[in-house]
KEKE-3310 file (N, C-alpha, C; in steps of 0.2 Angstrom, whole numbers, plus 5000, padded with zeros to 4 digits):
npx = (5499:5482:5475:5461:5456:5464:5460:5447:5441:5444:5437:5438:5446:5461:5465:5477:5481:5492:5502:5506:5497:5485:5487:5488:5490:5482:5484:5475:5469:5454:5447:5453:5451:5437:5435:5441:5434:5421:5424:5427:5415:5406:5412:5409:5395:5395:5398:5410:5422:5429:5443:5453:5469:5476:5486:5490:5486:5497:5500:5489:5488:5499:5496:5486:5492:5500:5513:5528:5538:5548:5545:5554:5556:5551:5541:5535:5529:5520:5512:5507:5500:5490:5482:5478:5472:5458:5452:5455:5447:5435:5433:5433:5422:5412:5412:5410:5398:5388:5384:5378:5386:5395:5410:5424:5436:5452:5466:5483:5498:5514:5516:5503:5501:5511:5509:5501:5488:5482:5483:5474:5462:5461:5459:5447:5439:5440:5435:5421:5417:5418:5409:5397:5397:5404:5416:5432:5444:5461:5475:5492:5495:5500:5501:5505:5515:5532:5549:5552:5539:5534:5528:5536:5532:5517:5515:5521:5512:5501:5504:5504:5490:5484:5486:5480:5466:5465:5464:5460:5467:5479:5479:5490:5490:5498:5509:5515:5516:5518:5530:5546:5559:5570:5574:5562:5562:5575:5579:5574:5572:5566:5556:5540:5537:5526:5522:5527:5535:5543:5554:5568:5586:5587:5574:5573:5583:5578:5569:5568:5573:5568:5559:5544:5540:5529:5528:5533:5538:5542:5547:5554:5549:5536:5538:5544:5533:5524:5531:5530:5516:5513:5520:5511:5502:5495:5490:5497:5495:5503:5498:5493:5487:5480:5475:5460:5447:5455:5453:5442:5447:5457:5450:5443:5452:5462:5478:5486:5497:5509:5508:5511:5514:5507:5517:5521:5522:5514:5515:5507:5495:5499:5513:5516:5514:5524:5535:5535:5528:5533:5547:5564:5573:5586:5600:5603:5617:5619:5626:5630:5623:5612:5605:5601:5593:5583:5578:5576:5572:5562:5564:5566:5575:5590:5602:5614:5617:5620:5631:5635:5629:5619:5615:5603:5590:5575:5566:5554:5555:5556:5568:5580:5587:5602:5612:5629:5632:5627:5613:5596:5587:5577:5565:5560:5552:5560:5565:5574:5584:5595:5608:5607:5607:5620:5628:5625:5626:5631:5631:5624:5607:5605:5614:5610:5603:5613:5622:5615:5607:5594:5581:5570:5566:5570:5573:5580:5572:5556:5549:5536:5535:5543:5547:5551:5561:5562:5567:5579:5584:5597:5608:5611)
npy = (5728:5732:5738:5742:5744:5754:5764:5766:5777:5787:5800:5813:5817:5821:5822:5820:5824:5820:5827:5817:5808:5814:5818:5815:5810:5820:5832:5835:5820:5815:5804:5797:5807:5808:5795:5795:5805:5799:5789:5797:5804:5794:5791:5802:5802:5792:5798:5803:5816:5826:5833:5841:5842:5847:5844:5849:5861:5868:5858:5856:5869:5869:5859:5865:5875:5868:5864:5855:5844:5850:5866:5881:5892:5903:5913:5906:5895:5901:5907:5896:5890:5899:5898:5885:5883:5887:5878:5866:5867:5868:5855:5847:5853:5850:5836:5832:5839:5830:5822:5830:5838:5852:5862:5871:5883:5885:5895:5895:5903:5902:5912:5915:5905:5907:5918:5920:5925:5925:5911:5906:5912:5905:5892:5894:5896:5884:5876:5880:5877:5863:5860:5864:5854:5856:5852:5857:5862:5863:5872:5877:5894:5896:5906:5918:5915:5916:5911:5914:5913:5901:5884:5874:5861:5852:5841:5846:5857:5849:5843:5853:5858:5847:5848:5860:5858:5848:5834:5817:5808:5807:5805:5801:5802:5794:5791:5779:5762:5764:5767:5760:5749:5751:5760:5756:5758:5756:5744:5727:5720:5727:5730:5733:5743:5740:5745:5759:5762:5770:5784:5779:5780:5771:5771:5785:5785:5776:5784:5792:5807:5809:5816:5820:5826:5833:5835:5840:5835:5820:5805:5807:5819:5816:5807:5815:5823:5814:5811:5823:5824:5813:5817:5825:5816:5810:5797:5792:5788:5782:5779:5771:5781:5779:5767:5758:5760:5762:5771:5765:5753:5756:5761:5749:5743:5736:5729:5741:5751:5761:5763:5775:5776:5785:5795:5792:5802:5817:5833:5849:5858:5872:5871:5862:5870:5880:5871:5866:5874:5888:5897:5896:5910:5911:5903:5894:5888:5874:5868:5852:5851:5860:5854:5842:5847:5852:5841:5830:5834:5844:5857:5876:5886:5892:5907:5902:5890:5892:5892:5898:5909:5911:5921:5935:5940:5945:5949:5937:5930:5914:5902:5890:5877:5870:5855:5849:5841:5846:5844:5848:5851:5857:5870:5887:5902:5916:5926:5936:5947:5943:5951:5954:5941:5937:5944:5939:5926:5910:5914:5916:5918:5927:5937:5944:5957:5965:5965:5969:5979:5978:5966:5957:5944:5928:5917:5912:5905:5901:5887:5885:5891:5883:5870:5853:5843:5827:5818:5823:5834:5833:5847:5855)
npz = (5399:5398:5385:5382:5395:5399:5390:5393:5400:5392:5386:5381:5367:5358:5341:5330:5314:5301:5288:5278:5279:5275:5262:5244:5227:5221:5229:5242:5250:5247:5250:5260:5270:5271:5276:5288:5295:5295:5304:5315:5317:5321:5333:5340:5341:5350:5361:5363:5364:5352:5346:5333:5327:5313:5298:5281:5274:5267:5258:5251:5245:5237:5228:5221:5214:5206:5210:5214:5225:5239:5245:5243:5251:5266:5262:5251:5257:5266:5257:5250:5260:5263:5251:5252:5265:5266:5257:5263:5276:5270:5265:5277:5283:5274:5275:5289:5290:5284:5294:5302:5310:5316:5311:5318:5314:5320:5320:5325:5332:5340:5349:5353:5363:5372:5379:5394:5396:5384:5381:5391:5386:5374:5379:5385:5374:5367:5376:5376:5363:5363:5373:5366:5356:5344:5332:5334:5323:5321:5316:5313:5311:5297:5287:5293:5302:5308:5310:5323:5330:5327:5329:5325:5321:5318:5327:5339:5341:5343:5355:5364:5363:5368:5382:5384:5382:5391:5388:5387:5380:5367:5350:5337:5321:5308:5294:5295:5303:5317:5330:5327:5331:5324:5309:5298:5284:5280:5286:5285:5296:5306:5320:5326:5340:5353:5365:5375:5390:5397:5393:5386:5381:5371:5365:5361:5351:5342:5335:5320:5311:5298:5285:5275:5258:5260:5274:5290:5302:5305:5313:5325:5330:5333:5344:5353:5355:5361:5373:5379:5382:5390:5401:5407:5411:5402:5390:5375:5358:5343:5327:5312:5300:5288:5288:5287:5298:5309:5321:5327:5330:5339:5350:5353:5359:5353:5348:5341:5332:5342:5359:5371:5388:5402:5413:5430:5439:5438:5429:5434:5425:5423:5426:5416:5405:5408:5406:5393:5384:5385:5378:5382:5388:5392:5401:5416:5424:5435:5451:5458:5470:5470:5459:5465:5475:5467:5459:5468:5480:5479:5480:5479:5468:5473:5474:5478:5472:5458:5445:5433:5421:5406:5392:5390:5400:5407:5423:5427:5415:5406:5410:5406:5417:5419:5421:5426:5416:5405:5403:5402:5416:5422:5420:5423:5429:5432:5446:5446:5435:5422:5423:5437:5443:5439:5448:5460:5460:5467:5479:5496:5500:5510:5507:5496:5497:5502:5491:5480:5484:5487:5491:5484:5483:5491:5483:5467:5457:5461:5468:5465:5452:5445:5434:5434:5423:5423:5414:5406:5392:5381:5378:5363)
capx = (5494:5476:5473:5454:5455:5467:5456:5439:5439:5446:5431:5440:5452:5464:5467:5482:5482:5498:5501:5507:5490:5480:5488:5488:5492:5478:5484:5471:5466:5448:5444:5455:5448:5430:5435:5443:5428:5416:5425:5426:5408:5404:5414:5405:5389:5395:5399:5417:5423:5434:5446:5457:5475:5477:5490:5487:5485:5502:5500:5483:5490:5504:5493:5482:5497:5504:5520:5530:5544:5548:5545:5560:5557:5545:5535:5531:5525:5515:5507:5503:5495:5484:5478:5476:5468:5451:5449:5455:5442:5429:5433:5431:5415:5407:5412:5406:5391:5384:5382:5375:5391:5398:5417:5426:5443:5456:5473:5487:5505:5517:5515:5496:5501:5516:5506:5497:5481:5479:5483:5468:5457:5460:5457:5440:5435:5440:5430:5414:5416:5417:5402:5392:5397:5407:5422:5437:5449:5466:5481:5496:5493:5506:5502:5509:5520:5539:5553:5551:5533:5532:5528:5540:5528:5510:5516:5522:5506:5496:5505:5501:5483:5482:5487:5475:5459:5465:5462:5461:5471:5482:5481:5494:5489:5504:5509:5518:5512:5520:5537:5549:5565:5575:5571:5559:5563:5582:5580:5569:5571:5563:5550:5536:5536:5519:5521:5533:5533:5547:5558:5575:5590:5585:5568:5574:5587:5574:5565:5572:5571:5566:5552:5542:5540:5523:5528:5539:5540:5546:5545:5557:5545:5530:5540:5545:5526:5522:5535:5527:5509:5514:5522:5505:5498:5490:5493:5498:5496:5505:5495:5493:5481:5477:5472:5453:5444:5460:5450:5438:5452:5461:5445:5441:5458:5467:5486:5488:5502:5513:5505:5515:5510:5509:5522:5518:5522:5512:5515:5501:5494:5503:5520:5517:5514:5531:5540:5534:5526:5537:5554:5569:5577:5593:5601:5607:5620:5619:5630:5626:5619:5606:5602:5598:5588:5577:5575:5575:5569:5557:5565:5567:5582:5593:5608:5620:5618:5621:5639:5636:5623:5620:5609:5600:5583:5572:5562:5548:5556:5557:5575:5582:5592:5607:5617:5636:5633:5624:5607:5591:5584:5571:5564:5556:5552:5565:5563:5579:5586:5602:5613:5607:5609:5627:5631:5623:5626:5636:5631:5619:5601:5606:5618:5607:5602:5620:5625:5610:5604:5587:5580:5563:5565:5576:5574:5580:5566:5552:5547:5529:5536:5548:5545:5557:5561:5567:5571:5582:5586:5604:5609:5614)
capy = (5733:5731:5745:5743:5747:5761:5769:5766:5783:5792:5803:5819:5815:5825:5818:5824:5820:5822:5828:5811:5804:5818:5820:5810:5813:5826:5836:5832:5814:5816:5798:5796:5812:5806:5789:5797:5809:5795:5786:5802:5806:5788:5791:5808:5799:5787:5802:5805:5823:5825:5840:5839:5846:5845:5847:5848:5867:5869:5853:5858:5875:5867:5856:5870:5879:5864:5864:5848:5844:5855:5873:5884:5897:5904:5916:5901:5891:5905:5908:5890:5889:5904:5896:5879:5882:5887:5872:5861:5868:5866:5848:5845:5855:5846:5829:5832:5841:5824:5819:5836:5841:5858:5863:5878:5884:5889:5895:5898:5904:5901:5918:5914:5901:5909:5923:5917:5927:5922:5904:5905:5913:5899:5886:5895:5896:5877:5873:5882:5873:5856:5860:5865:5849:5858:5850:5862:5860:5867:5871:5882:5900:5896:5912:5924:5913:5916:5906:5916:5911:5894:5878:5869:5856:5851:5837:5850:5860:5844:5841:5859:5858:5841:5851:5866:5855:5843:5828:5810:5804:5810:5800:5804:5798:5795:5786:5772:5758:5766:5767:5754:5749:5754:5763:5751:5759:5754:5737:5722:5717:5732:5728:5738:5743:5740:5749:5762:5763:5776:5786:5778:5782:5767:5774:5791:5783:5773:5789:5796:5814:5809:5819:5819:5832:5837:5835:5844:5832:5814:5801:5810:5824:5812:5804:5820:5825:5809:5812:5829:5823:5808:5820:5828:5811:5808:5792:5794:5782:5784:5774:5772:5785:5777:5761:5759:5757:5763:5774:5760:5748:5759:5761:5743:5740:5731:5731:5744:5757:5762:5766:5778:5776:5791:5795:5791:5809:5822:5840:5852:5862:5878:5869:5860:5877:5882:5867:5864:5879:5894:5896:5898:5916:5910:5896:5894:5881:5872:5863:5846:5852:5863:5849:5837:5850:5853:5835:5825:5837:5848:5864:5881:5887:5898:5909:5898:5884:5894:5893:5901:5912:5913:5924:5941:5939:5950:5946:5934:5926:5907:5901:5883:5875:5865:5852:5849:5837:5850:5842:5852:5847:5860:5876:5891:5909:5919:5932:5942:5947:5940:5955:5953:5934:5936:5947:5936:5918:5907:5917:5914:5922:5932:5942:5947:5964:5968:5965:5972:5985:5977:5959:5955:5936:5924:5912:5914:5903:5898:5880:5885:5893:5878:5863:5849:5838:5822:5815:5829:5834:5836:5853:5854)
capz = (5400:5394:5382:5383:5402:5399:5386:5395:5402:5387:5382:5377:5363:5353:5335:5326:5307:5298:5280:5275:5279:5272:5255:5239:5221:5219:5234:5248:5249:5250:5252:5267:5275:5273:5280:5295:5297:5296:5311:5321:5318:5325:5340:5343:5342:5356:5367:5363:5363:5347:5344:5328:5325:5306:5293:5274:5271:5262:5253:5246:5241:5232:5222:5217:5210:5202:5213:5217:5229:5245:5244:5244:5257:5270:5258:5247:5261:5268:5251:5248:5266:5262:5246:5254:5271:5264:5254:5269:5280:5267:5265:5284:5285:5270:5277:5295:5289:5282:5300:5306:5314:5313:5313:5319:5312:5324:5318:5330:5332:5346:5353:5356:5368:5377:5383:5398:5396:5377:5382:5394:5382:5369:5383:5386:5368:5365:5381:5374:5357:5365:5376:5360:5352:5338:5331:5333:5318:5323:5312:5314:5306:5292:5283:5296:5306:5306:5314:5331:5333:5324:5333:5322:5317:5321:5333:5345:5342:5346:5362:5368:5363:5373:5388:5385:5383:5396:5385:5391:5375:5361:5345:5332:5315:5303:5288:5297:5308:5324:5332:5326:5335:5319:5303:5293:5277:5279:5288:5285:5303:5310:5324:5329:5347:5354:5371:5378:5397:5398:5387:5387:5376:5365:5362:5357:5346:5337:5331:5315:5309:5291:5284:5268:5254:5263:5281:5294:5308:5306:5319:5331:5332:5336:5350:5358:5357:5366:5379:5383:5385:5395:5407:5409:5413:5396:5386:5368:5353:5336:5324:5305:5299:5282:5289:5288:5305:5314:5327:5330:5332:5345:5356:5354:5363:5349:5348:5335:5333:5348:5365:5376:5394:5405:5419:5437:5442:5432:5430:5433:5419:5423:5426:5409:5401:5408:5404:5386:5379:5385:5376:5386:5386:5394:5404:5422:5425:5442:5454:5460:5476:5467:5455:5469:5478:5463:5457:5473:5486:5477:5483:5475:5466:5476:5470:5480:5467:5451:5444:5427:5418:5399:5389:5393:5401:5412:5428:5425:5409:5407:5409:5407:5422:5416:5426:5424:5410:5399:5402:5405:5422:5424:5417:5427:5428:5436:5450:5445:5428:5420:5426:5444:5445:5438:5453:5466:5459:5471:5486:5500:5499:5515:5505:5490:5498:5502:5484:5475:5488:5488:5490:5483:5484:5492:5477:5460:5454:5467:5466:5461:5445:5442:5431:5433:5418:5426:5409:5403:5385:5380:5375:5356)
cpx = (5488:5474:5466:5453:5458:5463:5449:5437:5441:5441:5433:5447:5454:5467:5471:5483:5487:5497:5502:5501:5485:5481:5489:5491:5488:5478:5481:5468:5459:5445:5446:5452:5441:5430:5437:5437:5423:5417:5425:5419:5405:5406:5411:5399:5389:5397:5406:5417:5429:5437:5452:5463:5476:5482:5487:5486:5490:5502:5494:5484:5495:5501:5489:5486:5501:5512:5521:5536:5543:5548:5551:5561:5550:5539:5531:5527:5519:5509:5503:5498:5489:5480:5475:5471:5461:5448:5449:5449:5435:5428:5430:5424:5410:5407:5409:5399:5386:5381:5379:5379:5394:5406:5419:5434:5446:5464:5477:5494:5508:5516:5508:5496:5506:5514:5500:5489:5478:5478:5476:5462:5456:5457:5449:5436:5435:5435:5423:5413:5414:5410:5396:5392:5400:5414:5427:5443:5455:5472:5486:5495:5499:5507:5505:5515:5527:5543:5552:5545:5530:5532:5534:5537:5521:5510:5517:5516:5501:5497:5503:5494:5480:5481:5481:5468:5459:5462:5464:5466:5473:5483:5484:5494:5495:5504:5513:5514:5513:5527:5540:5556:5571:5571:5568:5560:5571:5583:5574:5568:5568:5557:5546:5536:5529:5518:5527:5531:5537:5552:5566:5579:5588:5579:5569:5579:5583:5570:5569:5569:5569:5559:5550:5542:5534:5523:5534:5542:5544:5545:5548:5552:5539:5532:5541:5538:5523:5525:5532:5520:5509:5516:5517:5500:5493:5493:5493:5498:5498:5502:5494:5486:5477:5474:5464:5451:5450:5457:5446:5442:5455:5456:5442:5447:5463:5474:5487:5492:5506:5509:5511:5511:5512:5513:5518:5517:5520:5513:5508:5501:5498:5510:5521:5518:5521:5536:5540:5531:5530:5544:5559:5572:5584:5594:5605:5610:5621:5624:5626:5622:5612:5602:5598:5592:5582:5574:5573:5571:5564:5557:5565:5574:5585:5600:5614:5622:5619:5629:5640:5629:5624:5614:5607:5593:5581:5568:5556:5549:5557:5565:5576:5587:5596:5611:5624:5637:5630:5617:5602:5587:5578:5570:5559:5556:5556:5563:5568:5581:5593:5608:5613:5609:5617:5631:5630:5624:5632:5635:5624:5613:5602:5610:5616:5606:5608:5623:5621:5607:5597:5587:5572:5561:5571:5578:5575:5574:5562:5549:5540:5529:5541:5545:5551:5555:5565:5571:5574:5584:5593:5604:5613:5620)
cpy = (5732:5737:5747:5746:5754:5766:5770:5773:5789:5795:5809:5817:5820:5820:5822:5820:5824:5823:5822:5807:5808:5819:5814:5814:5819:5831:5833:5825:5814:5810:5796:5801:5810:5800:5791:5801:5804:5791:5791:5804:5800:5789:5797:5806:5795:5791:5805:5813:5824:5832:5837:5844:5843:5848:5847:5855:5868:5864:5854:5864:5873:5864:5861:5874:5875:5863:5857:5849:5849:5862:5876:5889:5899:5908:5911:5897:5894:5906:5902:5888:5893:5901:5889:5878:5883:5881:5866:5861:5866:5859:5845:5847:5851:5838:5828:5834:5835:5821:5825:5839:5847:5858:5870:5878:5888:5889:5899:5899:5903:5906:5918:5910:5903:5914:5920:5919:5925:5915:5902:5906:5908:5893:5887:5894:5888:5874:5874:5878:5866:5855:5861:5859:5850:5855:5855:5858:5865:5866:5877:5888:5901:5903:5918:5921:5913:5912:5907:5913:5905:5889:5874:5864:5855:5845:5841:5854:5855:5843:5847:5859:5852:5844:5856:5863:5850:5837:5822:5806:5808:5804:5803:5800:5799:5790:5780:5768:5760:5767:5760:5754:5751:5756:5757:5752:5757:5747:5733:5719:5721:5729:5733:5737:5745:5745:5752:5764:5769:5778:5785:5780:5778:5769:5780:5790:5780:5778:5793:5803:5814:5812:5818:5826:5836:5838:5838:5839:5826:5811:5804:5815:5821:5809:5809:5823:5820:5810:5818:5828:5818:5811:5824:5823:5808:5803:5795:5788:5785:5778:5776:5775:5783:5770:5761:5756:5758:5766:5769:5755:5750:5759:5754:5739:5735:5734:5734:5750:5756:5766:5768:5779:5782:5790:5794:5798:5814:5829:5843:5856:5868:5876:5866:5865:5879:5878:5866:5869:5886:5892:5899:5905:5916:5904:5898:5887:5880:5868:5857:5846:5855:5858:5844:5841:5851:5846:5830:5828:5842:5855:5869:5882:5893:5900:5905:5892:5885:5895:5897:5904:5914:5916:5931:5940:5944:5946:5943:5930:5919:5906:5893:5882:5869:5862:5852:5845:5840:5847:5847:5848:5850:5867:5880:5898:5912:5925:5938:5941:5944:5944:5954:5946:5934:5939:5943:5928:5916:5909:5915:5919:5928:5938:5946:5955:5968:5969:5970:5979:5984:5969:5958:5948:5933:5919:5915:5912:5899:5892:5880:5887:5889:5872:5859:5844:5833:5819:5820:5828:5837:5842:5851:5859)
cpz = (5395:5391:5383:5390:5402:5396:5388:5397:5398:5383:5378:5373:5358:5347:5331:5319:5303:5290:5276:5274:5275:5264:5251:5233:5219:5225:5240:5246:5252:5252:5259:5272:5276:5277:5287:5298:5299:5303:5316:5322:5322:5332:5344:5345:5349:5362:5368:5361:5358:5346:5339:5328:5318:5302:5286:5271:5265:5256:5248:5242:5235:5226:5218:5212:5206:5204:5215:5221:5235:5242:5246:5250:5260:5266:5254:5251:5264:5263:5250:5254:5265:5257:5248:5260:5270:5262:5259:5273:5277:5266:5271:5285:5281:5273:5284:5294:5287:5288:5305:5311:5311:5315:5314:5318:5317:5322:5323:5329:5339:5351:5356:5362:5374:5381:5387:5397:5389:5378:5386:5390:5377:5373:5383:5380:5366:5370:5378:5368:5358:5368:5371:5356:5345:5338:5329:5328:5319:5319:5314:5309:5302:5288:5286:5300:5303:5311:5322:5334:5330:5329:5331:5318:5321:5327:5339:5346:5346:5353:5367:5369:5368:5380:5389:5386:5388:5394:5389:5386:5369:5356:5339:5326:5310:5298:5289:5302:5315:5324:5331:5330:5330:5313:5298:5286:5275:5282:5288:5291:5308:5313:5327:5337:5349:5360:5373:5385:5399:5393:5388:5381:5369:5361:5358:5351:5340:5333:5327:5314:5302:5290:5276:5264:5257:5270:5284:5299:5308:5313:5326:5334:5336:5343:5355:5360:5362:5373:5383:5386:5390:5402:5410:5412:5408:5392:5379:5363:5346:5332:5316:5302:5292:5282:5291:5295:5310:5321:5331:5333:5339:5351:5357:5358:5359:5349:5341:5336:5339:5353:5370:5383:5398:5411:5425:5440:5437:5434:5430:5427:5418:5422:5419:5404:5401:5405:5396:5381:5379:5382:5380:5384:5388:5398:5411:5423:5433:5444:5456:5466:5474:5463:5459:5473:5474:5461:5462:5479:5485:5480:5477:5473:5469:5473:5472:5475:5460:5450:5437:5424:5411:5397:5393:5394:5407:5418:5425:5418:5411:5405:5410:5413:5419:5421:5423:5418:5404:5398:5405:5410:5424:5420:5422:5426:5434:5440:5449:5438:5428:5424:5434:5446:5444:5444:5460:5466:5464:5478:5490:5499:5504:5513:5499:5491:5499:5496:5480:5478:5489:5488:5490:5485:5487:5487:5471:5456:5460:5464:5463:5454:5442:5440:5430:5427:5420:5420:5404:5396:5385:5376:5368:5356)
residu = (MET:ASN:ARG:LYS:ILE:LEU:LEU:ALA:ASN:SER:LYS:ARG:VAL:LEU:ILE:LYS:ILE:GLY:SER:ALA:VAL:LEU:THR:GLY:GLU:ASP:GLY:LEU:ASP:LEU:GLN:ILE:ILE:GLU:GLN:LEU:VAL:ASP:GLU:MET:ALA:GLN:LEU:THR:LYS:LYS:GLY:TYR:GLN:ILE:VAL:ILE:VAL:THR:SER:GLY:ALA:ILE:ALA:SER:GLY:LYS:HIS:ARG:MET:GLY:LEU:THR:GLY:LYS:LEU:LYS:ASN:MET:PRO:GLN:LYS:GLN:ALA:ALA:ALA:ALA:ILE:GLY:GLN:GLY:ARG:LEU:MET:ARG:VAL:TYR:SER:ASN:ALA:PHE:GLY:LYS:TYR:GLY:LEU:PHE:VAL:ALA:GLN:ILE:LEU:LEU:THR:MET:SER:ASP:LEU:THR:ASP:ARG:LYS:ARG:PHE:LEU:ASN:ILE:ARG:ASN:THR:LEU:SER:THR:LEU:ILE:GLU:TRP:GLY:VAL:ILE:ALA:VAL:ILE:ASN:GLU:ASN:ASP:THR:VAL:ALA:VAL:ASP:GLU:ILE:LYS:PHE:GLY:ASP:ASN:ASP:HIS:LEU:ALA:ALA:MET:ILE:THR:ASN:ILE:ILE:GLU:ALA:ASP:LEU:LEU:ILE:ASN:LEU:THR:SER:THR:GLU:GLY:LEU:PHE:ASP:SER:ASN:PRO:SER:GLN:SER:GLY:LYS:ALA:LYS:LEU:ILE:SER:VAL:VAL:LYS:GLU:PHE:THR:LYS:GLU:ILE:GLU:ALA:ALA:ALA:THR:GLU:GLU:THR:THR:ALA:VAL:GLY:LEU:GLY:GLY:MET:LYS:SER:LYS:VAL:LEU:ALA:ALA:ARG:LYS:VAL:THR:ALA:PHE:GLY:ILE:PRO:CYS:ILE:ILE:ALA:PRO:GLY:LYS:LYS:LYS:GLY:VAL:LEU:GLN:ASP:ILE:PHE:ALA:GLY:LYS:GLU:ILE:GLY:THR:LEU:PHE:LEU:PRO:THR:ASN:GLU:HIS:LEU:SER:SER:ARG:LYS:TYR:TRP:ILE:ALA:PHE:THR:LEU:ARG:SER:ARG:GLY:ARG:LEU:PHE:LEU:ASP:ASP:GLY:ALA:LYS:LYS:ALA:LEU:LEU:GLU:GLU:GLY:LYS:SER:LEU:LEU:PRO:SER:GLY:ILE:VAL:LYS:VAL:GLU:GLY:GLU:PHE:ALA:ILE:GLY:ASP:PRO:VAL:ALA:CYS:ILE:ASP:ALA:GLU:GLY:THR:ILE:VAL:ALA:LYS:GLY:LEU:VAL:ASN:TYR:SER:ALA:PRO:GLU:ILE:ARG:LYS:ILE:MET:GLY:LEU:LYS:SER:SER:ARG:ILE:GLU:GLN:ILE:LEU:GLY:TYR:LYS:ASP:TYR:ASP:GLU:ILE:ILE:HIS:ARG:ASP:ASN:LEU:ALA:VAL:THR:ARG:GLN:GLY:GLU:LYS:GLN:LYS)
# end
């Protein structure tokens, strides 16, 4: 795969910068930030549209307060983020200001994106900022986020924003050279994987969950983010953020970092939103016939193919579809509530009205509201 050809039309680029890249002994590594901003400003002058997802607020706040190691609880993290976020934006603003570029701060929680109307509002705001030539600097709103509305890490947030802005490329800048076939900190024989064409069990096994004192993700999180954006038809590159000239090298087509190629079959923006943004409220377990109908025939989910219902959910809620092996094969928005589905599961659609006394739909999940995940994730 010729990287230069693949990236030739990548004009709208999301750049995610991790905590391990942005932080140093003095909290924020100002030299690295200025180095990356210099490169991003040069790309902007060449006509690239840059959007940033940044970490660093908590690390900056910790340094201000003289704290070391991992913070003990959520209030401490939120307080550190509140202290550090202003300084983080000031650093970005000053660095881009040298080139006559303006920045815009956007702080998000998961609930901002799971609500479809707010999702579209955010898309419109980002579209306007891009149109005006303003650099959007996005971070999770750590000062208010709790577990129920947290993205988990900025890799997950970056994958979602990539979809929202319909980017041509996601660049995930991290503290390592890319994805290795084994943990390089534990094995001297670890080799960098230059290109990932599909997400095999070996690829997932190569990604570790180790994190740093200032980061939440780890390589596993970055690989999962790559898997999400490639499902939308967008390539992703995990590359070393502290390497001077890293962005120029990427767009010059040099073999740097790990390139994840997009899948042949792409999810639409709405189905991507269903698959990767919405959190499942319950689970429907399918027989082999229903699984085949969804994965191979592109059909809707009917009550006859459901063998078990877990969770309590309402009409319109997102629900995961699970096969006999316990793997998520799809996710969709249900036409009936959990109590209703329990009454009609295993039955033909023609019997819905007889059992419930009414029939609004033949399908439990219509194919237009169903996102198939061909490379399923095992249930924990």
